[in-house]
N, C-alpha and C positions, 0 to 999 in steps of 0.2 A: 618518430618513433625510431628507436636505435636499430642498428643493422643487426644486433645479436638476437632480436626478437623474431618470432616466426611471422608475426603480423596477421595471423589468422585467428579469428574468434572460433574456437572449437570446444567450448566447454560444455556443450548440450550433453546431458545425461549425468555429468559429474556435478554441475551446479544445480542444486535442488530448488533453492528459492532465494529471492532477494528482497529486501525491505529497507526503506529509508528510515533514519531516525526521526524524532518528533519535530525537529526544526530543519529538516532536509539538508543538514551539513555533512552527513555521513551515510553510508550504506552498508547493511550487514548482509554477508553472502553465506548461505548454508551449502556446503560441498559433501560430496561422498566421503571426502577424505579430511574433514574438519570444518573450521569456521574462520572467515577472514572479514576484517572490517576495513573499508576504504574511506579516507577523506574524499569529499567531492570537489572542492575547489581550492587548490588544484587537485586533481585525481591523484592519490598516493595511498599505498597501504599503510594502515595504522596498527593493525594487530593481525596475528596469524596463529590460530590454535590448531595444532596438527592432530591427525587422526589418533595418535597415541594418547593425547590429552583428553579429547572429547568425543571420539569415535565419529560415525557419520551422522549428519545433522539434517533434519527435515525442515524445521522452522526455527527462527531465532528472531529476537527483538532486542533493541538497545534501549537504554534510558537516557535519552539526549546523548551527551558525551561523557558520561560517568563511567565508573569502573565496573558497573554492574551489567551482566548480559544474560538474558534469558534465552534457553535453548530446549528444544525437543528433539529427542533422538529419532532416526529413521534412515533407511537406506541399506547398503550392503553390510556394514559392520557397526551397528549401533552398539553404544556403550551402556545405555541405559533403556528403560522401557518407554514405549511411546505414549503411555498414559501419564507420564511424570514430566513436570517442568523443572529443569535444573537451573540454578542461578550460580553464574560463575563471576567470582571477584577478581578482576584483572590485577589489583594491587597485591592481593594474596596469592594469586596464581593457583586458585583451587575453587572447587565447588563450595558454596557456603549455605545453600538453602535448596530444599526440594519440595515440591508440591505434587502429590499423587492423587489421581482421580479414578472413578470407576471405569472410564472408557478412554480411547485415544484422544490426545489433545491435537486439535486441528489448527490452532492459532493462539498467539499469546499477545497481549497488549499491556504496555506499562505506562504508569503515570508516576509522578514524583512520590505519591503516597498510596498507591494501589497497584495491584497486578491483576489482569483479567485472563482467565483461561477459557478457551472456547472448544466445547466438545460438540458431537453431532447433535444432541438434544438438550444440552444445558450449557449455560455460561456461569462460571464461578468467579466471584469477586473477593479478593483478599486485601487486607491492609498490608502495606510493604514500604520500605524493607524493615522498618524498626518494629519489633514485636508482632510479626506477621500472624494474622488470625483470619479465619473465614468471616466475611461480612454478610453475604447472602449469595444465593444462586437464582437463576432465572431459567425456567423451562422454555424450550424453544421448539419449533417445528424442526423436521429434518434439515440440517444445516451442513451438508457434506463439504462445502467450500470453507467452512469456518469464518463465514462473513460476520464481522463485528468491528466497530471503530468506536474509539473514545476521544473525546475532545482533550487535547494537550492542556488547555487552559480552561479556567472557569467561564461560564456564561452568566454574570451576575452571581447569583448564589447557587446556580446549577452546575453539575458536572455531567454532560451528555453522553450517553452510550447508546449506539443504534445498532440493530441487528434485524434479520428477517422476521417478519410477523407470521402468524399462523395462516393467514389467507395467502394464496399464491400471489406473489408480486407485491405484498405489503411489507412494510417495515415497522418496526417498534422502537420506541425511545424509552429510556428509563433515566432516572436522576441518580447518579452515583453519590451525590453529597450526603445522602442519608445512609446510615451504616447498617440498617436492618430493613429487610423487605417489608415487614408489616408496618413500617412507618414511612416507608418510601411512597412516593406518588405512583398511582397504577400506571402501568405501561400505556403510553400513547400509541395508537396504531393508525397508519396512513396507508391507503391504497395507492401505492406509487406506480405500479406497471400491471399490465395484463399477464405478463410471463414471469417466470421465476427470476428473482434477483440473481445477478452475477457479481455485481461490484458495488461497494458503498465507499463514500469518503466524507469526511467532515472537516470543517475548517479549524482553524487554531482556536477560536474563541467558542466554538460549539454552537454558533448561530445559524449555520447553513449546513445542510447535508446534500450531497449528490447521489443519485441513484441510476443504476442501469440494469437492463434485464438481459435475458438470454438472446433476444432478438437483436440487440446491440446497435440499433439505429438511433436511439434517442437517449439523451442524458437530462435528467429532470433535477432542478435545484429546489430544495424545500427550507422554508423558514421553521427553526425549531421552536420558536416561541409561540407562533400562531398556527403552525402546521398547514400552512398553504404553499402552493407552488409558486415559486418566484419567476421561474423561467424555464423553458424547453429548448435544449440545444440539440442539433442534429449532427451526429458523427457522420452519417452517410446514408445511402438509399438501400444498400445491400445488407443483409444479416452479417453480424461479425460477433466475434467474442472479445468483449472488453476486459483487458487485464487490469488496468489501473486508472484512477481518477484522482486528481490532486488540485487543491486550491493553492494559490499563491499566498504568501504570509499577509499581504494587504488586502486579499480578497478581490484584487483587480482582475485576476486572470484565473482560467481553469484549463487544466490540460487532461488528455486521456490518450490511452494506447490501446491497440487492438491487435488481433492476428492478421489484419489487413497489411501490417508493416507500416503503419503511418501513426505518428503522433500528432494530435490536433491540439491547437491553442484557440480558446475562446476569450471574449471580453465579457466580464461580468459586471462592470460599473458603467460602462458606456456601450450599450448594446448596438449602438449604430455602427461600431467598428466590425461586427461580425458580418459576413457576407450573407446576401439574401438570393434566392432563387430567381432567375430571370422570369419566372411565371408570375412572381409578385408585381413586377414592374408593369405587366400588362394586364393587371387586374384579375387574374385567375384566383377564384376563391379556394378555401381549404387550407388545412394545417400544413400540408406538405409545401404548397406554394409560399406560405408565410414563414417558413422554418428559418431559424438562424443557424448558419453554417460557420464553421471555424474560419477565423481571419488569417491563420497561418498553420502551416503543417511541414513535417519533414518526414523522411523515410527511415525505417530501421528494418532489420531482417524479418521477413514474413513468416507468419506462423510460429514466431519464437516469443514466448512470453517476455515481456519487459515492463518495467516500471518507469514512471516519469515524474519529475517535479521541477518546480521553479527554484533554483539554487541561488540566484542573485539577481540584481535588477536587470531585466531584459534578457536574462539567460535561462534556459531550460536544459535539464540533463535527462538522459534515459539509459538505464542499465538493463541489458538483456540476458536471458539465460544462456545464450551462447557465449557470454563473457565480454561481449562488446560494451563499450561505453561511448556514448554520443552526447556532445554538448553543443547547443546551437545559440545564437544570438537572434532574437526576434524584435521587431518594431511594431507600433500600433497600426502602421499602414500595411502590414501583412507580409513585410520582407523577412525572411528567415535564412540565415547563413550559418554554416558549419563553423564552429570555434574550436572543436577538439573532437579527435576520435582516438580511442585507445582500447587495449584488450586487458582487462583487469587481472586475468590470470597470469599475465607476464610482468606484472609490476613488483614482483619480489625477486631479488637477485639469487636467493637460496632455493627457489622453487624449481624442481626438475620437471619442466613442462613436458618434455618428451616421455619420460617415464609415466607421467600422469596419464597422458593420452593413451598409453598402451595397456592401462589397467582396465 
């Protein structure tokens, strides 16, 4: 890091949310004073939309690395209503579409031909970006976290969308490949956990879904074709808030982050690589003794929300709400070494970081 930088990650409160794009090659960051997009490998700023352009942003979503960016206003100086999804075209340098809903939008998901807006009790699906029109809506239980994920790619003829079910700890799946609810298959419901869901993840092809509950000790992997549990992975023994789960593009690995300040890496294709409790080796029965623990892990700031993803072969990255960026190399034998650390808020030359801190 250059000597001109402060070297301190201190964006907490200014950085509202962070999210990877669909292929984990970039991350979009919603700030109180605008929106910024960063390339991941190598880490560098790709776009910077200032407060005068877009206002304060609560949530944002990229469409791979295209010129279209979805954003929802929120924070100290919002420019638009929080029940509206605005679409910004980077090539035209202006807003080109807007979608307005009866209540606040809590999350946005984008596919190459669809956009999904998540509200507290409904999820709305639109065709996009050409001739946008509403396809259908799905009623949900209270979903204050805006939990919803869509598969970037098709699973055979299906396009999978998952979200919390009506029963506590359950999840539902619908097929987005049909354009109207009345001809779509009925949502499939699975009892995933005993406690409320707090995190969902779906792999690229939509064949697997990962779930975690408010207890935060277990991550369960589900087959979306048969809706059976494939494996149960143990993050830890103590309760924790899980912020993020992600599959690798090859489905060989899975990672998760929590408020314990640790990012865990699990093996999905060769479960023998995952660690086991010493209790299992001496024949102690029970689910805890037989649990699969992560094969590798690394630390990030505690109690600071962060997202994590596999960004290249053998490399994992984490971006935290304090503005810190962490990149580690890991191997199948559990060795994990830091490859890069940076502070994303310091990656632009024209950014007055000192004045930003004082606001």
